C-alpha positions as CSV (number, residue, x, y, z in Angstrom):
1,M,0.0,0.0,0.0
2,L,2.8,2.4,0.9
3,L,4.4,1.8,-2.5
4,A,1.1,2.5,-4.3
5,I,0.7,5.8,-2.3
6,S,4.3,6.7,-3.3
7,A,3.5,6.1,-7.0
8,L,0.4,8.2,-6.8
9,M,2.2,11.1,-5.1
10,M,5.1,11.0,-7.6
11,R,2.7,10.4,-10.5
12,A,5.1,7.7,-11.8
13,A,5.8,4.1,-10.8
14,D,9.3,3.1,-9.9
15,P,10.4,-0.3,-11.4
16,V,12.3,-1.0,-8.2
17,H,9.0,-0.9,-6.3
18,L,7.7,-3.7,-8.5
19,W,10.8,-5.8,-7.8
20,L,10.3,-5.2,-4.0
21,L,6.7,-6.3,-4.2
22,A,7.6,-9.4,-6.3
23,G,10.2,-10.3,-3.6
24,A,7.7,-9.9,-0.8
25,A,5.1,-12.0,-2.8
26,A,7.7,-14.7,-3.3
27,V,8.3,-14.9,0.4
28,L,4.6,-15.2,1.0
29,V,4.4,-18.0,-1.6
30,V,7.1,-19.9,0.3
31,A,5.1,-19.4,3.5
32,V,1.9,-20.8,1.9
33,A,3.9,-23.7,0.5
34,A,5.4,-24.5,3.9
35,V,2.0,-24.4,5.6
36,A,0.4,-26.5,2.8
37,A,3.2,-29.0,3.2
38,V,2.2,-29.6,6.8
39,V,-0.8,-31.6,5.5
40,D,1.7,-34.0,3.9
41,V,2.9,-36.5,6.5
42,A,6.4,-36.6,5.0
43,A,6.8,-32.8,5.2
44,A,5.5,-32.8,8.8
45,A,8.1,-35.4,9.7
46,A,10.8,-33.2,8.1
47,G,9.8,-30.4,10.5
48,A,7.6,-28.1,8.4
49,T,5.1,-26.8,11.0
50,L,2.5,-24.1,11.0
51,A,4.7,-22.1,13.3
52,W,7.4,-21.9,10.6
53,G,4.9,-20.8,8.0
54,L,3.7,-18.1,10.3
55,L,7.2,-17.0,11.0
56,I,7.9,-16.7,7.3
57,V,4.8,-14.6,6.9
58,A,5.8,-12.3,9.7
59,V,9.3,-11.8,8.1
60,S,8.0,-11.1,4.6
61,P,7.7,-7.3,5.2
62,A,11.4,-7.3,5.9
63,V,12.0,-7.9,2.2
64,L,10.6,-4.4,1.5
65,V,12.5,-2.8,4.3
66,V,15.8,-4.3,3.4
67,G,15.3,-3.6,-0.3
68,Y,14.5,0.0,0.4
69,E,17.3,0.5,2.9
70,A,19.8,-1.1,0.5
71,G,19.3,1.5,-2.1
72,G,15.7,2.3,-2.8
73,W,15.9,5.4,-0.8
74,R,18.5,6.8,-3.3
75,R,16.1,6.4,-6.2
76,T,13.3,8.1,-4.2
77,Q,15.7,11.0,-3.2
78,E,16.6,11.5,-6.9
79,F,13.0,11.3,-8.0
80,V,12.0,13.9,-5.4
81,A,14.9,16.2,-6.4
82,R,13.8,16.0,-10.1
83,A,10.2,16.6,-9.2
84,S,11.0,19.6,-7.0
85,T,13.2,21.3,-9.6
86,A,10.5,20.7,-12.3
87,A,7.9,22.3,-10.0
88,V,9.9,25.5,-9.5
């Protein structure tokens, strides 16, 4: 939601935001697969539990935070600087 608001405010979508969303979605798919695997007896014997699936879901927002902190903020800073000079 935050990335959508950013795109609306800047009146342009940043491709990096799409990659960040794809990464978070991939983590959620892994979580669903881990929880679905609990139904399988072999996977349950291997240690795939509901707790692990919930832990993965809880960690999925970290993909967005780490991606933004790793360099996404620079792109946002450049975009804001370009927008502010264009507005003047």
